[in-house]
C-alpha positions, -999 to +999 in steps of 0.1 A: -665-083-076-687-068-104-725-071-102-752-060-126-785-051-110-815-052-134-845-037-116-871-013-131-883+001-098-858+029-093-862+035-056-857-002-050-828-004-074-811+025-056-816+009-022-803-025-034-773-010-053-763+011-022-765-020+000-744-041-023-718-013-026-716-010+011-707-047+012-678-042-013-694-051-046-689-029-077-725-024-090-739-012-123-777-007-127-800-013-157-837-003-155-850-025-184-841-057-201-826-042-232-802-021-211-793-052-191-784-072-222-764-042-236-744-039-204-737-076-202-724-076-238-699-049-228-689-060-193-680-095-179-701-094-148-697-120-120-733-120-110-765-105-125-793-097-100-823-099-124-858-088-117-882-111-136-907-085-147-886-060-167-898-037-194-887-037-231-872-071-228-888-094-203-866-108-175-873-144-188-858-135-222-828-118-205-822-148-183-824-173-212-799-154-233-774-148-204-777-184-193-769-195-229-737-174-228-726-189-195-706-159-184-724-146-153-743-163-125-779-152-123-800-144-092-836-139-103-859-117-082-897-119-084-927-107-065-943-142-068-937-168-041-953-196-061-932-228-064-941-230-101-925-195-107-894-205-089-891-236-110-897-216-142-869-193-133-845-221-127-855-239-159-847-207-178-812-209-165-811-188-133-786-201-107-807-189-078-841-174-070-853-149-044-888-138-038-899-102-029-900-090-003-867-104+010-843-098+039-813-078+026-789-100+045-802-130+025-797-112-008-761-104+002-754-140+012-769-153-020-749-129-042-717-137-023-723-174-028-728-169-065-696-148-068-677-177-052-693-201-077-684-179-106-647-180-097-623-209-095-624-227-062-605-209-035-601-211+003-627-193+024-599-172+040-571-158+018-535-156+032-501-143+020-472-138+044-487-124+076-518-110+059-552-127+064-584-116+045-618-131+052-642-121+023-673-134+041-667-113+072-652-084+052-622-084+076-585-081+069-555-081+092-517-081+091-497-098+119-528-097+140-534-060+134-568-052+120-567-032+087-593-005+082-597-008+045-621+011+022-643-011-001-620-004-030-589-012-010-605-044+002-615-054-033-580-048-047-564-068-019-589-096-023-581-099-061-544-098-056-546-125-029-568-146-050-543-144-079-518-161-056-487-142-068-497-139-104-498-104-119-532-086-120-534-058-145-547-024-137-575-030-163-586-061-145-587-043-111-607-015-127-632-040-142-637-060-111-635-034-083-649-002-098-683+003-116-692+016-150-688+052-138-651+048-133-630+067-158-604+043-173-580+072-178-578+082-142-552+071-117-579+055-094-562+021-094-527+035-088-539+058-060-559+030-043-529+006-045-508+034-029-531+038+001-534+001+004-496-002+006-495+024+034-521+006+054-504-027+050-471-012+062-437-029+062-423-050+049-438-041+015-462-068+002-478-054-030-453-052-059-456-032-091-447-051-123-438-023-148-461-024-178-481-054-165-498-046-132-495-056-096-489-088-076-485-100-040-449-106-032-435-137-015 
């Protein structure tokens, strides 16, 4: 899933982004409010992790504008633990609020919960044929055999299973599983689907629909 992290403290931003990526999220980073708004105008993020005290455009203004658009869920971060500040953030349109310092496991749990809220309702465990994928536990198996998937392979399989047999375009996979540094003219999606197929084994499960994308077969 695609996440924007808007945080002006660069060491902290680097730490948070690395942790989110380790848990399978595709993460872009903005270091000020203006950049955050520009990135959101160009990319349909699932969740925005938004520091409240941003330069150039304050986090409150960013939150208000993004909430008005209703496209992404917003997790607001702040150094203040006051109840009034938490209430202010929620009134501005934030979906959730987390005070600094925070336990990273809690941040991951809250982002994951917002991702689930940003998508249509789906079962907590995804299944197709003899494949079982648990997004919360970051585990996947086929016929009881554990699959050692990279974050990109896991993300592709998750999106295909979520689609329930519908075709998912390569462009959608690139938008949701890769970050802004991905070159849209590379073969990254095709290569990742190829390695995923090999790890899934036989019988083949991921089908290519020529000119349209990929889907999970019956």
